[in-house]
N, C-alpha and C positions, 0 to 999 in steps of 0.2 A: 232266721232273717237277721239282718243285722242292719244299723246305719253305719255307714263307714265313711270316709272321706273321698272325693273321688280319686283322689292320687293314690288311694287301696288299690284301686284297676291294675294300674299297672304295674303293682307289686304282687298281686295274686292271679296269674294267668291259669284258671282253671275252666275247662270248656263246661262242667259241669253248672256253673255258678251264673246268674243271671243278674245283671245290672239294671237297675232302673233311677233315673234322676229323679229328684224331688223338683217338682215344680211351684203347687200350691200345697201348703201353705209354706213361705219361705221358713228356710231354716239359718238359723245362726248360733254362733257357738262362743263361747268365751275359754281362753285358756289359760291356766294357772302352770305355777311350778314350784314344786314340792321339795321342802329336804326335810330330813331330821333334826329338830329340835336340839339345841345344845351340843350340834355337831361342828368343828371347825369344816370348813369348804376347802377343797383342793383351791390353787392358783387359778386352774383352769376353769372350775365351777366359778369362782369369783368373777374372772374375765368375762364367760357366757351371759352370768346374772347382770351385771354392766350392761352387756351389750343389747338384752331383753331391756333392760329399763330406758336404755335410750333409744329402740326402736320405738315402745310404748309412749316415751315422750314426742315423738313425730308425730307433726299433724297428717291424719289422713287424706289423701285426694281422693277425687271420684272413682269408683269401680265400674 
């Protein structure tokens, strides 16, 4: 048994698996980004981090 994002169902198409949607209690998650301390980030990694920071600053609308 595992808790996975709903999008995982599209990636793993195994007829032996059963997927159930959790209705109650509501499930929420937090996402973090991790990198090795004292290591230089590549230019693409820096741009990706900038993009994530910009997205985190945007106000969230109703879901």
